[in-house]
Structures are given as structure tokens and as C-alpha cells.
Steps between C-alpha positions, in 0.01 A plus 500: 500500500658834449449724196843572344539764233677383175551668164193290375270618780445352841567126580392310814791345700432241769750548791541196715493554874859522640644677204799692604625846405703496178339194354468525116192376319474455123194570305541307176403701190430830682825674412614700198474369145820372337548704174658195319222245546224704655471262791400643833779484774451431867422769760702461826341609827717555802326479850525792736369434831400810675482524880209709622582842669312744709307228689260604771493312839230250405684408181833457689320275751356285225849449350642414837228251555592339158869502589429331830287227326799404262788274583848435343345271239330803336835664438718234326765757387538643839553147642770423234664834559550418876607146417779645281582758759524229773736297271720805444530577872566133582810515246605824667487333846230747629148460596243666282239501775716666746588775260154595396 
């Protein structure tokens, strides 16, 4: 879980593995109070995935080892993107593989 600051203090947010950049989570009852009925609103949290920078050689090697251990099944959006690209090039009469 990650500690998220809200106007009522910190709240814990469990982030599932595979969560993508830009995904919005809702923390029910952790938002501002409605002045009409005094009910607490929801607090929305947008995920921002940060890519590490300034890696040393050992850190880069570890990431390369991980990348080598993964296959296309670990990247469903990437697979879908290339399927769509292949369909596009088929309609255009070209070959996507030859143009890459």
C-alpha cells in the first residue's frame, strides 16, 4: 500500500501490480465536505509511473536481465498496438515488418 495525502490526513491506497500510468483510483469519503449535506466526497488519485534515471552500471544490468526474462505476454498493450499496426499496414498494402 502507498500512503496518499488527502485533506483529512494520509490514507492507504493498495495499488495492484500492472497498474498503468494515468489510471485513476477513487478513495471514497476522503474528499472535501459538501457544504449542503456535510457528506464527505471522494478523493481521486491519478497514478504517475516514474521511470528511474541516473542508474549505475549494476542497476542497468539488473533491468536488462529483467527485460530479457519477460516475453510479449507481459506487455498486453504493446501486443495490441502491433496487432493494430499490422492491420493498418495490411489495408495500406504494405508490410509492417519490412518497414520497421
